[in-house]
GUSEMI-586602 format. One record per residue (C-alpha): x, y, z; residue in three letters. Coordinates in pm, whole numbers, padded with zeros to 5 digits, always signed. Each point is the difference from the previous one (the first is absolute). Layout:
! GUSEMI-586602
XYZALA...
END
This chain:
! GUSEMI-586602
-00050-01204+00639MET-00329+00146-00127ASP-00095+00369+00031ILE-00373+00075+00030LEU-00136+00352-00059ILE-00344+00099+00130GLU-00213+00282+00143GLU-00214+00049+00310LEU-00218+00309+00038GLU+00235+00202-00219GLY+00317-00126+00171SER+00267-00182-00201LEU+00094-00342+00144TRP+00297-00208-00117VAL+00088-00345+00135VAL+00316-00204-00051ALA-00101-00365+00015LEU+00244-00289+00030GLU-00125-00360+00005GLU-00343+00124+00098GLY+00124+00202+00299LYS+00010+00380+00017ILE+00358+00125+00032GLN-00059+00364-00087GLY-00292+00243+00030LEU+00003+00362-00112GLU-00297+00236+00013VAL-00058+00357-00119ASP-00302+00133+00193PRO-00243+00220-00190SER+00021+00256+00283LEU+00380+00031-00016GLU+00081+00363-00074GLU+00378-00013+00047VAL+00170-00319-00119ARG+00337-00113+00127TRP+00270+00090-00254GLY-00193+00284-00167SER+00211+00301-00106ILE-00123+00357+00054TYR+00112+00352-00082TRP-00091+00132+00345ALA-00017+00340+00166LYS+00131+00064+00351VAL-00287+00150+00200THR+00134-00002+00356LYS+00322-00063+00192ILE-00047-00177+00336ASP+00314+00058+00208SER-00117-00228+00279ALA-00031-00295-00239LEU+00297+00114-00210ASP-00227-00056-00296ALA-00188+00181-00275ALA-00363-00037-00105PHE-00064-00019-00373LEU-00285+00063-00241ASP+00023-00305-00226LEU-00263+00059-00265ASP-00240+00269+00121GLY-00203-00259+00194PHE+00237-00210+00211ASN+00259+00098+00259THR+00332-00175+00066GLY+00279+00036+00252ILE+00374-00025-00058ILE+00245-00041+00289TYR+00347+00148-00005ASN+00164-00344-00036LYS-00180-00046-00332ASP+00132+00321-00156ILE+00237-00047-00296ARG+00181+00270-00196LYS+00236-00029-00296ARG+00285+00254+00003THR+00153+00171-00303LYS+00286-00253+00000ASP-00257-00284-00009ASN+00038-00110+00362LYS-00302-00119+00198ILE-00060+00178+00331VAL-00233-00164+00251LYS-00215+00194+00244GLY+00051+00000+00373GLY+00324+00195+00036ALA-00196+00323+00056LYS-00358+00087+00086ALA-00249-00054-00280ILE-00099+00367+00015GLY+00347+00088-00130LYS-00046-00226-00301THR-00366+00051-00093LEU-00233+00299+00018ASN-00377+00037-00051PRO-00067+00037-00371GLY+00292-00215-00111ASP-00078-00263-00265MET+00165-00342+00034ILE-00027-00343-00163ALA-00102-00263+00254VAL-00110-00363+00010GLN-00256-00161+00233ALA+00156-00228+00264LYS-00344-00085+00136SER-00355-00003-00129ALA-00307+00205+00080TYR-00333-00178+00009LEU-00327+00191+00011LYS-00257-00176+00215LYS-00367+00068+00016GLU-00238-00063+00288SER-00362-00104-00036ASP-00106+00359-00062ASP+00288+00050-00249TYR+00184+00243+00225ALA+00371+00003-00075ARG+00230-00154+00261ILE+00360+00115-00020GLU+00288-00246+00029THR+00365+00081+00069LYS+00166+00256-00225THR+00204-00189-00263PRO+00376+00030+00033GLN+00202+00128-00294MET+00365-00022-00100SER+00227+00172-00249MET+00190-00329-00039ASP-00197-00094-00312ILE+00014-00348-00154THR-00167-00149-00309ILE-00052-00375+00000GLN+00027-00242-00286GLY-00002-00378-00009ARG+00366-00061+00085TYR+00136+00350+00052VAL-00084+00292+00228ILE+00115+00338-00126TYR+00094+00243+00279CYS-00009+00365-00100VAL+00209+00112+00296MET+00279-00256-00032MET+00312+00033-00215ASN+00124-00359+00016LYS-00149-00340-00075ASN-00043-00249+00282ARG-00167-00324+00101ILE-00311-00032+00214SER+00087-00025+00370MET-00251-00283+00026ARG+00247-00223-00188ILE+00231-00148+00263ARG+00158-00300-00172GLU+00364+00082-00080LYS+00011-00207-00320ALA-00318+00166-00128LEU+00127+00348+00083ARG+00328-00073-00177LYS-00183-00112-00314GLN-00222+00307+00000LEU+00300+00230+00051LEU+00160-00138-00315SER-00326+00066-00186MET-00001+00360+00127LEU+00346+00054-00146ASP-00138-00084-00345GLU-00285+00253+00022MET+00165+00294-00175GLU-00142+00354+00009ASN-00254-00097+00268ILE+00038+00158+00344ASP-00229-00010+00300GLY-00143-00349-00052CYS-00065-00266+00263ILE-00009-00360-00118LEU-00269-00219+00154ARG+00067-00364+00090ALA-00182-00125-00311SER+00254+00181-00220ALA+00253-00280+00053VAL-00195-00224-00236TYR-00021+00268-00270THR+00229+00096-00286GLN+00196+00323+00044THR-00139+00156-00319ASP-00355-00042+00138ILE+00102+00174+00322LEU+00163+00283-00194LYS-00312+00037-00216ARG-00218+00027+00308GLU+00237+00248+00163GLY-00014+00214-00316ASP-00383-00011+00002ILE-00022+00110+00364LEU+00259+00274-00045LYS-00184+00129-00307GLU-00330-00001+00192ALA+00153+00231+00262TRP+00148+00219-00272SER-00343+00047-00158LYS-00149+00098+00337MET+00227+00304+00020GLN-00230+00204-00224GLN-00272-00028+00268TYR+00227+00093+00291LEU-00043+00374-00041GLU-00246+00274+00083GLY-00180+00079+00326ASN-00292-00242-00029GLU+00013-00316+00210ALA-00090-00311-00200GLN+00030-00375-00030LEU+00275-00090-00246ILE-00004-00380+00004MET-00212-00259+00182LEU+00188-00259+00203GLY+00007-00363-00112SER-00346-00157+00007ASP-00095-00348+00124ALA+00076-00165-00335VAL+00340+00164-00034GLN+00099-00070+00362ARG-00098-00366-00029THR+00182-00063-00329LEU+00317+00175+00117SER-00002-00155+00350ASP-00028-00348-00153HIS+00238+00058-00290SER+00230-00273+00133ASP-00279-00258-00036LYS-00110-00190-00310ILE-00335+00157-00090ILE-00213-00242-00199ASN-00318+00203-00047ARG-00138+00348+00061ILE-00375-00053+00011GLU-00254+00278-00067VAL-00373+00009-00073VAL-00041+00353-00140THR+00160+00174-00297MET+00096+00294+00225ASN+00208-00228+00220HIS+00151-00167-00306TYR+00113+00333-00148LYS+00123+00118+00341HIS+00224-00306+00051ALA+00109+00003-00363GLU+00112+00363+00019GLY+00243-00058+00287TRP+00122-00337-00130CYS+00066+00145-00348PHE+00253+00241+00154ILE+00152-00192+00291PHE-00084-00368-00062ALA-00046-00079-00370PRO+00033-00371+00080ASP-00322+00016+00202LEU-00222+00157-00268VAL-00094-00341-00140THR-00074-00123+00355LYS-00296+00239+00037ILE-00306-00225-00035ILE-00362+00126-00024PRO-00221-00244+00195ILE-00356-00052-00121GLU-00230-00073+00294ILE-00364+00055+00087ASP-00078+00325+00183ASN+00344+00138-00092ALA-00111+00357+00078THR-00077-00081+00363GLU+00252+00100+00266ASP+00275-00260+00059LEU-00157-00239-00253ALA+00344-00136-00092LEU+00087-00060+00367PHE-00323-00194+00045HIS+00078-00197-00316TYR+00347-00088+00133ARG-00148-00078+00344ASP+00224+00229+00206ILE-00262+00216+00173ILE+00030-00217+00312GLY+00373+00070+00019GLN-00064+00375-00023ILE-00267-00015+00271GLU+00248-00174+00232GLU+00229+00304-00021LEU-00260+00195+00198PHE-00012-00257+00280GLN+00233-00012+00301SER+00011-00381+00032TYR+00196-00222-00242ILE+00018-00381+00020LEU+00323-00182-00086LEU-00002-00344-00160SER+00263-00128+00243GLY-00216+00032+00307GLY+00047+00362+00101GLY-00166+00336-00046ASN+00089+00366-00026ILE-00183+00296+00153ILE+00074+00345-00146ILE-00099+00308+00203GLN+00072+00344-00144GLU+00013+00303+00233THR+00084+00365-00057ALA+00355-00049+00131ALA+00095-00345-00128LEU-00120-00339-00128THR+00007-00300+00232VAL+00004-00352-00146ILE-00051-00302+00225ASP+00092-00355-00106VAL-00190-00281+00173ASN+00005-00380-00005LYS-00358-00112-00047SER+00051-00375-00036ALA+00215-00273+00149HIS+00217-00040-00307LYS+00312+00163-00137GLY+00300+00129+00191SER+00026+00360+00114HIS+00269+00060-00261LEU-00204-00143-00291SER-00306+00202+00099ILE+00210+00316+00044ASN+00160-00040-00345ILE-00339-00051-00165GLU-00130+00301+00193ALA+00301+00213-00107ALA-00066-00075-00368ILE-00368+00087+00036GLU+00068+00310+00212ILE+00235+00140-00267ALA-00273-00059-00258ARG-00274+00155+00213GLN+00211+00309+00077ILE+00063+00043-00372ARG-00362-00049-00112LEU-00157+00206+00279ARG+00270+00266-00055ASN+00073+00028+00372ILE+00262+00261+00087GLY+00187+00137+00300GLY+00098-00212+00301ILE-00100-00367-00010ILE+00044-00224+00305VAL-00031-00379-00032ILE-00050-00237+00293ASP+00123-00334-00136PHE-00027-00329+00190LEU+00283-00057+00246ARG+00301-00175-00157LEU+00245-00236+00167GLN+00333+00156-00093ASN+00189+00261-00202LYS+00043-00240-00292LYS-00378-00020-00046GLU-00028+00377+00038ALA+00254+00047-00279GLU-00193-00237-00231LYS-00316+00202+00064LEU+00176+00328-00074LYS+00141-00135-00328ILE-00346-00120-00108ALA-00151+00341+00078LEU+00277+00190-00178GLU-00045-00212-00314LYS-00371+00084-00022GLU+00053+00367+00080ILE+00225+00030-00306MET-00313-00050-00214LEU-00145+00325+00137ASP+00034+00302-00233PRO+00009+00226+00308CYS+00293+00033+00239THR-00036-00237+00298VAL+00259-00019+00278GLN+00030-00266+00269ILE+00122+00159+00324HIS+00027-00325+00196GLY-00159-00100+00328HIS-00110+00238+00273THR+00091-00061+00364SER-00329-00190+00037THR+00076-00231-00293GLY-00223+00166-00262LEU+00124+00031-00359MET-00001+00365-00114GLU-00020+00115-00362LEU-00059+00328-00179THR-00149+00041-00345ARG+00002+00318-00207LYS-00303-00019-00225ARG-00055+00205-00315LYS-00378+00021-00012THR-00286-00001+00250LEU-00081-00321+00192PRO-00273-00217-00148LEU-00220+00027+00307GLN-00003+00381-00010ASP-00126+00001-00358ARG-00283-00247+00035PHE-00101-00001+00365SER-00329-00184+00042GLY-00019-00124-00360MET+00045-00367+00085PHE-00122+00002+00362GLU
END
């Protein structure tokens, strides 16, 4: 797998490329004011009893909201108490200062006359986590555990034995990629993340709301999300991108430092010059289209609405069985959902299958591809009308929302 780092109009773009095909795309928009995963020392400004939530001043400029279910408190005997048992107004008061982390992003948009258009208020949580390459450190967790996304019993058993060897580290979640890693490397990373939180404590005081730590950027998210893959090259065209990748790799992925390769090309300072050089602009443009052709004689139509995303699978040629076209479509749909960063309810209208055995083969194929997604995706089965229903909990904003109209 190759990782390509580029820029477009001040936005950071990172692509994971495998055998010439895009398998991962992360973008940090230049207009993003609140990034997913960012940690703030925030001030409670208002309690909303109707919402059972509190509004927060994040940094003197941006406002966040925290719902009661996302409240966390540590008692004197080191127990973690979750919110929800009593009204939020009995836990928080205006003027209180709390450490929170962004569960969603805030993107400033500008119209033609540069007037500011507000998006949804970003959600916050006191359940703070700090992500590494193989380990996630959870501030409000006393025990170590394994990611819930890992379902294989043999894999979970192996990771549990590795957890037992991680002495003096509490509150860590092992990611799936940790199974291929030596225990001392995992312990080292856990120590680094725990120390990072310890050093933040000096900033978690006073009455001034402020940003404490930015959430993982596009480079960091891509390298950590693909840490179970063999990364051959990390290609950059500017020294800034080289130093940026080198800084994270030096701490969390020393084995990748030598894989960072400066590429010398003509017009290197132009936006997306590396993507043009690697001939992947066409693949990116396709992510902004609703119609996708399949090589096996079918096609996919993706329609996003405010409430849900509807995906229709069609047979456009007199070749290939319904099952073969559906399986090819399932693999591509999982990829498109991941790259477009589609979230919420997703309904898929596959071609009609002959029996339950074929339906089970289709479900297995879809589940296998979904496991490649760094976000949590759940298959809820078929509706009464035969549609396949999924839900996906995304971390960052959907691709279309960030760059609407750019490739139209």
